[in-house]
C-alpha positions in Angstrom: 134.1 107.0 81.6 132.7 104.2 79.4 135.1 102.0 77.6 135.2 101.7 73.8 134.0 98.1 74.2 131.0 99.2 76.3 130.0 101.8 73.7 130.2 99.3 70.8 128.2 96.8 72.8 125.5 99.3 73.4 125.4 100.2 69.7 125.2 96.6 68.6 122.5 95.9 71.2 120.3 98.7 70.0 120.8 97.5 66.4 119.8 94.0 67.5 116.7 95.4 69.2 115.8 97.4 66.1 116.2 94.2 64.1 113.7 92.5 66.4 111.3 95.3 66.0 111.5 95.2 62.2 111.3 91.5 62.0 114.8 91.1 60.6 115.9 89.2 63.7 113.1 86.7 64.2 114.3 83.3 65.7 111.8 80.5 65.8 110.1 79.6 69.1 109.3 76.0 70.1 105.5 75.5 70.7 104.4 75.2 74.3 103.2 71.9 75.6 101.5 72.0 79.0 102.3 69.4 81.6 99.8 66.5 81.1 100.8 64.6 84.2 97.7 63.7 86.2 97.3 64.8 89.7 97.7 61.8 92.0 95.3 62.3 94.9 95.8 61.0 98.4 94.8 57.3 98.7 95.9 56.5 102.2 93.7 55.9 105.3 91.3 58.7 106.1 89.2 60.2 108.9 85.6 60.9 107.8 84.5 64.1 109.6 81.0 64.3 108.1 78.8 62.3 105.8 78.3 58.6 105.6 80.0 56.7 108.4 81.3 59.9 110.0 80.2 59.2 113.5 79.7 62.1 115.9 82.6 64.5 115.5 82.4 67.6 117.7 84.5 70.8 117.7 86.2 71.3 121.1 87.4 74.8 122.2 88.7 76.0 125.5 86.3 77.1 128.2 88.4 80.3 128.4 89.2 80.5 124.7 90.6 83.7 123.4 88.3 85.8 121.1 90.1 84.6 118.0 90.0 81.0 119.1 86.2 81.3 119.6 86.0 82.8 116.1 88.1 80.0 114.7 85.7 77.3 116.0 82.8 79.2 114.5 84.4 79.6 111.2 85.4 76.0 111.0 81.8 74.9 111.7 80.4 77.4 109.2 82.6 76.3 106.3 82.2 72.6 107.1 78.4 73.2 106.9 78.8 74.9 103.6 80.8 72.0 102.2 78.5 69.1 103.2 75.4 70.6 104.9 76.3 69.2 108.4 76.6 71.5 111.3 79.0 70.1 113.9 78.3 70.9 117.5 80.8 73.2 119.3 81.6 72.3 123.0 84.0 73.6 125.5 86.7 71.4 127.0 84.9 71.1 130.4 83.1 68.0 129.2 84.4 64.4 129.1 86.7 63.8 126.2 85.4 61.6 123.4 87.0 59.7 120.6 86.2 61.9 117.7 87.0 65.6 118.3 88.3 68.5 116.3 90.3 70.4 118.9 90.6 74.1 118.2 93.0 76.3 120.0 94.2 76.0 123.6 92.3 73.4 125.6 92.8 71.0 128.5 93.1 68.2 125.9 96.9 68.9 125.7 98.9 66.5 127.7 100.2 63.0 127.2 98.9 62.6 123.6 100.1 65.9 122.2 101.4 69.3 123.3 101.5 72.7 121.7 104.7 74.7 122.1 103.2 78.2 121.9 106.6 79.8 122.8 107.9 78.2 119.6 104.8 79.2 117.5 104.6 82.8 118.7 101.5 84.9 117.9 100.8 83.5 114.4 102.3 80.0 114.1 100.1 76.9 114.2 100.1 73.1 114.1 97.6 70.7 112.4 97.9 67.1 113.5 95.9 64.0 113.9 96.1 62.0 117.2 94.2 58.8 116.7 90.7 59.9 115.5 91.2 63.4 116.9 92.2 66.4 114.8 94.2 69.2 116.5 94.3 72.7 115.0 96.0 75.0 117.4 98.5 77.8 117.6 99.3 81.3 118.7 96.3 82.8 120.6 96.2 86.0 118.6 96.1 84.7 115.0 97.8 81.3 114.9 94.7 79.2 115.5 92.7 81.2 112.9 95.4 80.8 110.3 95.5 77.0 111.1 91.7 76.7 110.4 92.1 78.4 107.0 95.1 76.3 106.2 93.2 73.1 107.1 90.2 74.1 104.9 92.5 74.9 102.0 95.0 72.2 102.2 92.7 69.2 103.0 89.2 70.3 101.9 89.9 72.2 98.7 88.7 75.7 99.8 90.2 78.7 98.0 90.2 82.4 98.8 91.3 83.8 95.5 90.1 87.4 96.0 87.5 89.2 97.9 85.1 88.4 95.0 86.2 84.9 94.2 86.0 82.4 97.1 85.6 78.7 96.2 84.0 76.4 98.8 83.4 72.9 97.3 80.3 71.0 97.9 80.7 67.3 98.9 78.5 64.7 100.5 81.4 63.6 102.7 84.3 65.3 104.3 87.4 63.1 104.6 90.9 64.1 105.5 94.2 62.0 105.8 94.4 60.0 109.0 98.0 61.0 109.4 98.6 64.8 109.5 101.5 66.5 111.2 101.9 70.1 110.1 103.8 73.0 111.7 104.0 76.5 110.2 105.4 79.8 111.5 105.8 83.0 109.5 109.2 84.3 108.3 108.1 87.9 108.0 106.3 89.4 111.0 104.6 92.2 109.1 102.7 91.4 105.8 100.8 94.2 104.2 100.5 93.3 100.5 97.0 93.9 99.1 97.8 95.4 95.7 94.2 95.7 94.3 92.4 97.4 97.2 88.8 96.6 96.3 89.6 92.9 95.5 92.1 92.2 98.2 91.2 94.5 101.1 87.5 94.2 101.8 87.0 90.6 102.8 88.2 89.5 106.3 88.3 85.8 105.5 90.4 86.5 102.4 92.9 88.4 104.5 93.0 85.6 107.2 93.2 82.8 104.6 96.2 84.6 103.0 97.7 85.6 106.3 97.8 89.3 105.6 98.2 91.2 108.9 99.0 94.8 108.0 97.0 97.8 108.9 96.8 99.6 105.6 95.3 97.4 102.9 92.8 95.4 105.0 89.1 95.2 106.0 88.5 97.4 109.0 87.3 94.5 111.2 90.6 92.6 110.8 91.8 94.7 113.8 89.1 93.3 116.0 90.2 90.7 118.7 88.0 88.0 117.3 89.9 88.3 114.0 93.3 88.2 115.7 94.0 91.9 115.4 96.4 93.5 112.9 100.0 94.6 113.1 99.4 98.4 113.2 102.7 99.7 111.7 102.0 103.3 110.9 103.5 104.8 107.7 103.1 107.9 105.6 104.5 111.2 104.4 103.5 113.1 107.6 105.9 116.0 107.7 103.3 118.3 106.1 100.8 117.3 108.8 103.3 117.6 111.7 104.7 120.9 110.5 102.3 122.5 108.1 103.9 125.3 106.0 100.8 127.4 106.0 100.7 127.5 109.8 104.4 128.0 110.6 106.3 129.6 107.7 105.4 133.3 108.1 106.6 133.5 111.7 109.2 130.7 111.6 110.8 130.2 108.2 113.8 128.8 110.0 111.7 125.6 110.7 112.0 124.7 107.0 114.8 123.4 104.7 117.3 125.9 103.4 118.3 125.7 99.7 121.8 126.2 98.3 121.3 130.0 98.0 120.6 130.4 101.7 116.8 130.7 101.2 114.2 128.9 103.3 112.0 126.8 101.1 108.2 127.0 101.3 105.4 125.0 99.8 105.7 121.2 99.8 109.0 120.9 101.5 110.8 119.2 104.4 111.8 120.7 107.8 115.2 121.7 109.1 115.7 118.7 111.3 118.5 120.2 113.4 116.3 123.0 114.7 115.4 122.4 118.3 111.9 123.7 118.0 111.2 121.4 115.1 112.5 118.5 117.1 110.1 119.5 120.0 107.1 119.7 117.6 107.9 116.2 116.2 108.3 114.8 119.7 105.0 116.3 120.9 103.2 115.0 117.8 104.6 111.5 118.3 103.7 111.3 122.0 100.1 112.4 121.2 99.8 110.0 118.3 101.1 107.1 120.4 97.9 107.4 122.4 96.0 106.5 119.2 98.4 104.1 117.6 100.5 102.6 120.4 102.1 100.0 118.2 103.9 102.4 115.8 103.9 106.1 115.0 105.1 107.4 111.7 107.0 110.7 111.2 108.0 110.2 107.6 109.1 113.2 105.6 107.2 114.6 102.6 107.4 113.0 99.2 110.0 115.4 97.9 113.8 115.6 97.7 114.3 118.8 99.7 117.3 118.5 102.1 118.2 121.3 104.5 121.6 122.9 103.7 121.8 125.3 106.7 125.1 125.5 108.5 124.1 123.3 111.4 122.6 120.5 109.2 125.7 120.6 107.0 127.9 120.1 110.1 126.0 117.0 111.1 126.2 115.6 107.5 130.0 116.1 107.6 130.2 114.3 110.9 128.7 111.2 109.2 130.6 111.2 106.0 128.1 113.3 104.1 125.0 111.2 104.8 122.0 113.4 104.5 120.1 110.9 106.7 122.3 112.0 109.7 119.8 114.7 110.8 116.7 112.5 110.5 118.5 109.7 112.4 119.2 112.0 115.3 115.7 113.4 115.2 114.3 109.9 115.2 116.3 108.9 118.3 115.1 112.0 120.1 111.4 111.2 119.2 111.8 107.6 120.3 113.2 108.7 123.6 110.3 111.2 124.1 107.7 108.5 123.3 109.3 106.0 125.7 109.6 108.6 128.4 105.9 109.4 128.0 105.1 105.7 129.0 105.0 104.1 125.6 108.1 102.0 126.1 107.4 99.6 123.3 106.0 102.0 120.7 108.0 102.1 117.5 108.6 105.3 115.6 109.0 105.0 111.8 110.5 107.0 108.9 111.2 106.3 105.3 114.6 105.5 103.9 113.7 107.2 100.7 115.3 109.4 98.0 117.5 111.9 100.0 117.0 109.9 103.2 117.9 106.6 101.5 121.7 106.3 102.3 122.2 105.0 105.9 123.7 107.2 108.6 126.4 106.2 111.0 124.3 107.0 114.1 123.0 103.8 115.8 119.2 104.1 116.0 117.1 103.6 119.1 115.8 100.1 119.7 112.2 101.4 118.9 113.2 103.1 115.6 111.8 101.5 112.5 112.9 102.2 108.9 110.8 101.7 105.8 113.5 100.9 103.2 112.2 102.2 99.9 114.2 100.7 96.9 112.2 102.9 94.5 114.8 103.1 91.7 115.9 99.5 91.7 115.6 97.3 88.7 113.2 94.4 89.4 113.4 92.4 86.2 116.5 90.6 87.3 117.2 88.5 90.3 119.5 90.0 93.0 122.6 88.2 91.9 121.9 88.6 88.2 121.4 92.4 87.9 124.3 94.5 86.8 122.7 97.9 87.3 125.0 100.0 89.4 122.1 101.6 91.4 120.5 98.2 92.2 123.7 96.7 93.5 124.5 99.8 95.5 121.0 99.8 97.0 121.0 96.2 98.1 124.7 95.6 98.9 125.6 98.9 100.6 122.5 100.8 101.5 120.5 97.9 103.0 123.5 96.5 104.7 124.3 100.0 106.1 120.8 100.3 107.6 121.0 96.8 109.0 124.1 97.8 111.0 122.3 100.8 112.6 118.7 99.7 112.8 117.0 96.6 114.3 113.6 97.1 112.6 113.6 97.3 108.8 110.4 97.0 106.7 110.6 96.9 103.0 108.5 99.4 101.1 108.1 97.6 97.8 107.1 98.9 94.3 105.4 96.0 92.4 104.1 98.1 89.4 105.1 100.9 87.1 103.8 104.3 88.0 104.0 105.6 84.5 100.9 103.5 83.5 99.6 100.9 86.0 98.0 98.9 83.3 101.1 97.9 81.4 103.0 94.7 81.8 105.5 94.8 84.7 107.1 91.4 84.6 108.7 90.9 88.0 107.4 87.4 88.6 110.8 85.8 88.1 112.6 88.1 90.6 109.8 88.3 93.3 110.8 85.3 95.3 114.6 85.8 95.1 114.2 89.3 96.4 111.9 88.3 99.2 114.4 85.7 100.2 117.2 88.3 100.0 115.4 90.9 102.1 114.6 88.3 104.8 118.2 87.0 104.9 119.3 90.6 105.3 117.3 91.6 108.3 113.9 92.7 107.0 111.0 91.9 109.4 108.1 93.0 107.1 107.0 94.3 103.8 104.3 96.7 102.5 103.5 97.2 98.8 103.4 100.8 97.6 100.3 100.5 95.4 97.2 102.4 94.4 95.6 100.0 91.9 91.9 99.4 92.0 92.0 97.1 89.0 93.1 93.5 88.3 95.3 94.2 85.4 98.8 92.8 85.1 98.0 89.9 87.4 97.7 92.2 90.4 95.3 90.0 92.4 97.4 87.0 91.9 100.5 89.0 92.8 98.9 89.9 96.1 98.5 86.2 96.8 102.1 85.4 95.8 103.4 88.3 98.0 101.3 87.1 101.0 102.3 83.4 100.7 106.0 84.3 100.1 106.1 86.7 103.0 104.8 83.9 105.2 107.5 81.6 103.8 109.8 82.9 101.0 111.2 79.4 100.5 107.9 77.9 99.4 107.9 76.3 96.0 106.5 79.1 93.8 105.3 76.6 91.2 103.3 74.9 93.8 101.8 78.2 94.8 100.9 78.9 91.2 99.3 75.5 90.7 97.3 76.0 93.9 95.9 79.3 92.6 95.9 79.6 88.8 93.7 76.7 87.8 90.9 78.2 90.0 91.3 81.8 89.1 92.1 81.4 85.4 90.6 78.0 84.6 91.8 74.9 82.7 94.1 76.9 80.4 96.1 78.3 83.3 99.4 76.6 82.2 99.4 78.7 79.1 99.2 81.9 81.2 101.9 80.5 83.5 104.1 80.0 80.5 103.5 83.6 79.3 104.5 84.8 82.8 107.6 82.7 82.7 108.7 83.7 79.2 107.9 87.4 79.8 109.9 87.6 83.0 112.7 85.2 82.3 113.4 85.6 78.6 111.7 88.8 77.2 112.5 91.3 80.0 115.8 92.8 81.0 117.5 91.1 78.1 121.3 90.9 77.8 122.2 91.5 74.2 125.8 91.9 72.9 127.0 92.1 76.5 124.6 95.0 77.4 121.9 94.3 80.0 118.7 96.3 79.9 117.0 97.4 83.1 113.8 98.9 84.3 112.4 100.8 87.3 109.1 101.8 88.8 108.4 104.8 86.6 109.3 103.2 83.2 106.7 103.1 80.5 105.7 100.4 78.1 108.5 101.3 75.6 111.3 100.8 78.1 113.9 98.4 76.5 114.2 96.7 79.9 110.4 96.1 80.3 109.8 93.7 77.5 111.5 93.1 74.1 110.0 90.6 71.7 110.6 89.5 68.2 107.7 89.0 65.8 107.7 85.2 66.4 107.8 85.7 70.2 104.8 88.0 69.9 103.0 85.4 67.9 104.0 82.8 70.5 102.5 84.9 73.3 99.4 85.7 71.3 98.8 81.9 71.0 99.2 81.4 74.7 96.6 83.9 75.5 94.2 82.6 72.8 94.5 79.1 74.1 94.0 80.1 77.7 90.8 82.0 76.8 89.5 79.1 74.7 89.8 76.7 77.7 88.0 78.9 80.3 84.8 77.1 81.5 83.4 79.9 83.7 82.5 83.4 82.6 84.3 84.9 85.6 87.5 83.0 84.8 87.4 84.3 81.2 87.0 87.9 82.6 90.1 87.3 84.8 92.1 86.1 81.8 91.0 89.1 79.7 91.9 91.5 82.4 95.3 90.0 82.8 95.8 90.1 79.0 95.1 93.8 78.9 98.6 94.5 80.2 100.2 92.6 77.3 97.9 94.3 74.7 98.8 97.7 76.2 102.4 96.8 75.9 101.9 95.8 72.2 100.1 99.1 71.4 102.6 101.2 73.2 105.4 99.5 71.2 103.4 99.4 68.0 103.8 95.7 67.6 101.6 92.9 66.3 98.1 94.1 65.3 99.1 97.6 66.5 101.8 98.0 63.9 102.4 101.5 62.5 102.7 100.1 59.0 99.0 99.4 59.1 97.5 102.5 60.6 93.9 101.6 60.1 94.5 98.3 61.8 96.3 100.1 64.6 93.6 102.6 65.2 90.9 99.9 65.0 92.7 97.7 67.6 93.3 100.7 69.8 89.6 101.3 69.8 89.0 97.6 70.7 91.5 97.8 73.5 90.0 100.9 74.9 86.5 99.4 74.7 87.7 96.3 76.5 89.3 98.4 79.2 85.9 100.0 79.9 83.9 96.7 79.5 86.2 95.0 82.0 86.0 97.9 84.5 89.7 98.7 84.3 89.3 102.4 83.7 91.1 103.6 86.9 94.2 102.7 88.7 93.4 104.7 91.7 90.6 107.0 92.8 92.0 110.3 91.5 94.6 111.2 89.0 95.2 108.0 87.0 91.8 107.5 85.5 91.2 107.0 81.8 89.4 109.5 79.6 85.7 108.9 79.0 84.5 107.0 75.9 83.1 110.3 74.6 86.4 112.0 74.9 88.3 109.1 73.5 86.2 109.0 70.3 85.4 112.7 69.8 89.0 113.8 70.3 90.4 110.8 68.4 92.7 109.8 71.2 93.0 106.4 69.6 95.7 108.0 67.4 97.9 108.0 70.5 99.4 105.1 72.5 97.6 103.9 75.7 100.0 105.8 77.9 98.1 109.0 76.8 94.6 107.7 77.4 94.3 109.6 80.7 94.4 113.3 81.5 97.3 113.0 83.7 99.5 112.3 80.6 97.4 114.4 78.2 97.9 117.4 80.5 95.5 118.1 83.3 95.1 121.7 82.2 93.7 120.5 78.9 90.8 118.6 80.2 87.6 120.1 78.9 89.5 122.8 77.0 90.4 121.0 73.8 88.1 120.1 71.0 90.3 118.1 68.5 93.3 115.9 68.2 95.6 118.7 67.0 95.0 120.9 70.1 95.3 118.0 72.4 98.6 116.8 70.9 100.0 120.4 71.0 98.9 120.7 74.6 100.4 117.4 75.5 103.8 118.2 74.1 104.0 121.9 75.0 101.4 122.3 77.8 
């Protein structure tokens, strides 16, 4: 029961928020001044690879180089030629060593001058170092050397793979690099599957390699090829309906499916009874057959629903494990792992979701090949792990994750980096992203996949893919350095104003603590969530100024487009909350600006968030039905009511159907 103090704190907090909305509470905001410190370039001794005074550098690879090492040598030559127009010769290591060599991958050049500890580097780690006039780029024979090539091109030659569409290769008459380089990198997370905007972060192989994304889901198809190092094929999905289709089994075997509290077997989109021996056999047979196609990992995840079997046998198993409804799936998972290993796939993992009713951990110790996708779907992400006071969040990270860590050796995070209520609205998790990736790593996670369906770069989603990728590689990297390596190129000279908006929105304006009450958010909150963002009038004016300054400083048309796409999320938030130019006290201005916002969404090609149910209405519908009277959340038929599409002719009918349909 809530204390009297807590009740009064909540009342005063909401009064304070109302005061911010009405402009009564409107503290001043100091103007933003960007960092004017000039970048101090490297001024030490250099090696000139190409151009005036370069000499005859050659690229050396092993005579028996792996496919990815061969590709690494070719990619290095190709990009160097793009930079300066000089095509270096590629030779294998059977010839006589010469003074000026770029040594790529495993060669016979290793010995007295340098060695490469591949046991230490693993499949993906790499070194970059200079030895006299030689440059060594070598690492794990699967992906390590490839990653090293792209790191070298980015770090020392200024190349940038910002998105599948935006790749920057500078043009220089000479190519010079520091004469003293000694770099070593190995990944922290083994599995990195974090392409949030599929068309812009999933279709370019070199983009994936440069950003070290190695997952199987959001990637170009040819990333799996040996010459591209292959991908980590961790299978995942809601497969119960595929393994045990209701339409095939229910009529003859209703006992295969979950029983409800009234003793009835559920039909439709439901889950199985996981204590039933025939169900276990069907799952085992499916996994063994699937392992022939995906020998790295087989998924047997349950359907995306909360049905749990309440039959007598399942209930007994739950009771044996202190009521954990994951007890039956844990035992099923162990049986499937054993069947797959017995069939000859001794290293094949079998994965399930720790999700909704299967979120709490069981007591059963899982098979060494069992893999859990930990899905913290209801957690608050606007606070850092140690800062958040939400009961669910602290239970999920401090008890649930720790419980799974005790029984499972392979935990992958299934992360939710956007709001499913409306993909376009601001979802300011930028302040908490790095602390959570550090927390997950320190608590046993071996990989991460983002649960996303976006096809648009609203709300910084392309940049967020980059931040995820680099922080999964090393969650302790300086995030300000990451931003300064990316944002000036993607957003132009005014990038620091956008960075300040991101900082203020995520650190100061989201998840605010007012009168002792902390406001939270979660994956399915809308723009009007008090945890999402709460701004006074002067804070809105401050953010408006940041966006205006950033746009005024863009020197490239495509950078201006990137800024405007990112700004859409902030404008959608303002419209949803009726703030600024979208104020309800000036209806004509609100409707006019709603029209401008909608027109910009279409102009900037941000009309869908995935390929099916989240698409915006057409311009014809928007104007003829006067949808601009409604906030942006209702600019798609998913929110307007799918049954109303094509069946309403005016705003009144549509509003009635939305509320009561």
